[in-house]
N, C-alpha and C positions, 0 to 999 in steps of 0.2 A: 555816925551813932553806935554809940556804947551797948552793948547786951549783956546781962549775966550769962552763966554757963548755962542754965534750965534753958533760958531764953534762945540762946543759939542752937542747943540741942533740938529743939521743938522747931525752929525755923528750918535748919535742914532737913528735918524728917517729913515737913510739909512741904518744901519744894521738891525733894524726891518723890514724893507722891504724887505731885502736880506733875513730875514730867512723865513719870510711869502710866499714869491714865491719860495723859494727854497722848500719847502712844501706844494707848489702848494695849496696855500689858496688864498682865494680870501678876499679882504678888508672885507667884510660883514663877510666871515665865521670867520675870524679871531677876529673879533669884538665880534661876537656872543660869540665865544669862552673865550672871556675876560671879558666877559660883561659889555661891555662900547658900546658906539654908535659910529658905523663906520665913523661916519663926525670927531669924535674927534679923531679916530684912524689915519683918513686920514691927519690932521693937523698936528699929531705927527709925522707921516712918511716924512712928506714934511718940517719938521722943523720949522712949523709954530707957535707951543705954546713948553713952558716949562713945561712938565710935572712931574707928583710925582714920588717918587719911586714905592708906591705902584701901581701906573700903569705902570710902567715899570715891576714889579713883577708879575701882573696878565697877563700881555702880554707873559712873559716869560714861565709861568705856560700853559698860553693855544698854545703856540708854542712847549713845551714838550721842552725847553731847562733851563740853569739855568740864573738868573739875569747875573751873570757875561759874559756869552756868547755875551748881548748885551751890556754890558758897556766896555767890552775887546775891542770894535771897537775903542774907545778913546786912545789905546795905540798906534796908528798908525802915 
C-alpha cells in the first residue's frame, strides 16, 4: 500500500506512541532512554516532524524492539 509523506510520518508517530504506552513509559522516560529531547519525541509521535532513520533506530533500541517493528506500521 502506498502512502503520502504526511501519512507515513503520522503512522510512524502513532506506532511509536503505541509501543511506548504498551511498555508503560512516559514520553520523558522514553526520550531519556533514547537520548533525545522529549519535545522532539513528542513532535515525532504527533506526526509533526519527519525524523531520521537514526532517530527511529534509537527509539527502537530504547523500546527494546526492532526498527522494523516501528516501520511495519506502514504496511497497514
